[in-house]
C-alpha angles and dihedrals in degrees: 000000000000126000123177131182092276093056112126089224095055094041096051113126131200089263092061097035122108110268114260129195115220115230117218090340097301122134111252114249096242094051090047091052089052093047123098090245097061099076093053094045089048091048092052092050090047092053094045093051098046094038100048104031108109089346096144099026096094117073122238114281126210138279115015100019093051093044095053095044092046088051091051091049091049089055091051095046096044100035089226105126094164100067118049111217142177093216139345086279104046131052120210118209096162090110134023115258104253096093090051091047092052094049093043090053092051093047091050092050102037101028135255103303140106092260090061092044092056102035093090088057094054089049090047089052090051094045091049090054090050093049088052087053089058093046087048090064086070098038103039103007093175092056108021091161092069100081093050090048092049092049095044094049095047114105098231099051091044095052095036087061089065093054123086103230143117095256100074091053091043090054090051094052093044088053089052091050092046092050087058091048095047092051090050096045101037104024115118095224138035089234111133092000092143089056092050090050092051091047090051096050092044088056092050090048091052090045090053091047089052101049110353121230096359087068090068098051093107087070086075085069099037097056099050092042094053092043090051094047104033107010125240091307089066089072090064092073090065095061132079132154092245091049096050092043090053091049095048094046096044099035104034105022095088093042092053092053098048093041090055093045099047120051114223096020094112089055088049092055096043097043106029102029099035114020098036094045094049104036110021141051092228093123094047094226103149098300128173135075094296099033090101091056092051092052110027104037095059089044090054093044095049098026094058095056128155093024104068096108089058092045092053092045091050094044091058088061095054097067105062110098093231090060093055090044090052093050091048092049099043094037089201142149098298091055090050093048091050090051091045091057101030105049096045089046091055089049092050090049093048095049113089095221108077130169127163098249093053090087096049091105090058089068086075095070090034090056091050091050090048089052090056090049093048100042095094093046107038125075143159097245112049107105090206091062092047090052092049091050091050093051092049092048089051091051091051093048093047089051091049091049091049092051087051101047108012105037112079129176110179092196095056103031104105093188091055092046092050090050095047093048093047092049093048092049092052119193093346113140116219139153100217144011118238120194111204111197130190095234139099093208116101088193089059089051093052093049100042105041116100094231094168095072085086089076090058105039099029094229130120115255122223127189124200127196094214097187093055119099090250096044098107092044091051092052092051091048092051090049094051090049096051101034093213129029144177106231117210106199130203108247090242094060117086116230090219091060092050091051091049092051092048093051088058090063095047096263114136138178100047103166134171111247102174143302139268121204089337090311111126114232119215132184114216131179135184 
């Protein structure tokens, strides 16, 4: 059933509504539903339900979830919140610290469990929906709840909120920045412009502190749009002393401290984190001419469910020449949204490091475009639409419950791995777990170690690239730091050789205590 803005049902005011009698001073349900407060309250309830249901039921999965939680635990245990680290022996500057800080704060307040680890992501999901509600006031002012509903119901944002990563937080902070920009660029008055500028630059600073340069990719859409619409002078409205100061302090303050403290770190960021990710296949994340299609096309196809009918209907209207001419002449919101999605998507496809969650921030402009396409069809009153929404929410929740209780991957389940290793080691007492791998690649160590077992056994996790020139030295250093350790050896490494190398650095008593998945387990003490 269709309802547009001229529908008598949607246009009904209190004067024409059926009289209601308040009971004990409470607002009658029908009047509340027709009030301006109901969509926001309903959106909050919607975000809370989908965000928090089964949020901590699934164990941590390798690699990213375990790595980020391990880094947060290392901060809590060491008291060093400046330097992200895998273990007391190995720093980890692959990502800025904001994600670790957020997880560490949640673990400290709510306890060391998976619910605490993922609570920030449920909150980020809810807050992103609410920021889209605020942006929606500029895009679809008659139905500002539509963008948040479109985002929250989409498969990718919903499931991404259950994954410990940088991308969910990055999307939140980009939404914050874009709310400031939209108010500046499309607001009808200059009232509070300085506040909007500060909001925008604060969002960019937080985005940069979450993931570095990728957090600023939307600027590739902002700059050409404003230049096309307002000329180069239009960019001047986006800058203020307070805004730039906020961005520099929030976004670059930490980088400045660590780059000055650690020699070679600037080269690491510029070469490893920027050049290699964009131009080389060094990180083996779906590189090559068609790698983007293998990763991003399925994510878009599945991640945009259940909105494909609207997408197809809207896409048909993009091709007539008069539509493009209209966009070019009016230089309005739809042109900006198309640039906001299209230019970053091209950048993500061109870069040689590609993972599914990289394009999660693009679901912000997609949700706003969907809202424009849905505004004449969606309403608050049609029972059929409410029923459809309820059914889809039930499907999402059942799928999330199944991933928590019915989907098992023994190779990625850190809770299972921690339990199996503990059972195989028996009553052995040790202060840390050291994985010794037959590789010379530090990157392989970072990707393949089940860092998340630290959440379940409460012990620091070390990883040693045994085949590297410094492998034996790194193992000895880890042993001296921990005092006693359970060594988990690669099946290709002989226990006798490990014992021999340990004896050279004054570590005695290395004995085999069992095995785990063909990996010999050894107890070693200083």
